[in-house]
VMD Tcl script that draws the C-alpha trace (Angstrom):
set ca {
  {169.35 63.50 3.87}
  {170.58 60.04 2.69}
  {171.55 61.45 -0.85}
  {174.17 63.87 0.54}
  {177.67 62.36 0.51}
  {179.91 63.16 3.57}
  {183.54 63.47 2.19}
  {186.90 64.67 3.64}
  {189.89 66.32 2.63}
  {188.64 68.83 2.62}
  {185.47 68.20 4.53}
  {182.34 68.68 2.83}
  {178.76 67.36 1.94}
  {178.09 66.81 -1.61}
  {174.99 65.96 -3.86}
  {173.94 65.77 -7.53}
  {170.24 66.42 -8.26}
  {168.75 64.97 -11.56}
  {165.88 66.75 -13.44}
  {163.79 65.56 -16.34}
  {164.11 68.84 -18.43}
  {166.48 71.95 -18.52}
  {163.17 74.01 -17.45}
  {162.87 71.88 -14.16}
  {167.04 72.42 -13.74}
  {166.66 76.16 -14.30}
  {163.70 76.31 -12.02}
  {165.44 74.58 -8.95}
  {168.73 76.98 -9.74}
  {166.46 80.00 -9.36}
  {165.08 78.75 -6.05}
  {168.63 77.73 -4.89}
  {169.78 81.31 -5.67}
  {167.03 83.08 -4.04}
  {167.42 80.84 -0.88}
  {171.28 81.11 -0.56}
  {170.93 84.90 -1.00}
  {168.52 84.83 1.99}
  {170.36 82.48 3.86}
  {173.87 84.63 3.07}
  {175.70 80.89 2.55}
  {176.81 80.34 -0.84}
  {177.68 76.59 -1.76}
  {179.88 75.55 -4.78}
  {177.09 74.75 -7.72}
  {177.74 73.07 -11.16}
  {175.42 72.27 -13.66}
  {174.39 71.10 -17.00}
  {171.49 70.74 -18.64}
  {169.34 68.15 -16.70}
  {171.49 68.16 -13.24}
  {172.93 70.13 -10.51}
  {175.96 69.28 -8.35}
  {176.08 70.95 -4.92}
  {178.86 71.43 -2.41}
  {178.69 72.33 1.20}
  {181.61 73.23 2.95}
  {181.89 74.61 6.87}
  {181.03 78.07 7.02}
  {184.50 77.94 9.23}
  {187.44 77.89 7.34}
  {189.79 76.53 10.02}
  {191.95 73.57 8.87}
  {190.23 70.78 11.14}
  {186.81 72.00 11.16}
  {184.07 69.36 11.25}
  {180.57 69.67 9.85}
  {177.97 70.88 12.46}
  {174.27 71.00 12.76}
  {173.91 74.15 10.65}
  {175.67 72.29 7.52}
  {173.10 69.58 7.76}
  {170.22 72.03 8.35}
  {171.14 74.06 5.20}
  {171.57 70.94 3.18}
  {167.95 69.74 4.60}
  {166.86 73.21 3.28}
  {168.02 72.56 -0.16}
  {166.44 69.39 -0.35}
  {163.12 71.38 0.62}
  {163.53 73.31 -2.63}
  {162.61 70.07 -4.74}
  {159.19 70.53 -3.72}
}
mol new
graphics top color blue
foreach p $ca { graphics top sphere $p radius 0.5 }
foreach p [lrange $ca 0 end-1] q [lrange $ca 1 end] { graphics top cylinder $p $q radius 0.2 }
display resetview
C-alpha cells in the first residue's frame, strides 16, 4: 500500500503502475477490468503504452466523506493483480 498516495480535495487514493511492454500493460488492464466488474466498483483509469494511472474515490459521494477500510482493501486487491 505504500505506493498509493492519499490525496485530498477531493479525497482519493492514486497510484501509477509502470510496465516494460504494452503487452504487460494490456494484460494488467484486462485483469483490472475483470476485477472491477466482479467487485462492482469502478475507479478512474488512464493509461498509455507502458503505464496505468488509477484513482480510487470513496464509494459514498458525500462531501465530507473519508476513505475507509473497504477503500484500502480494494486498493490492495488491485495491487494483487500484478502477480
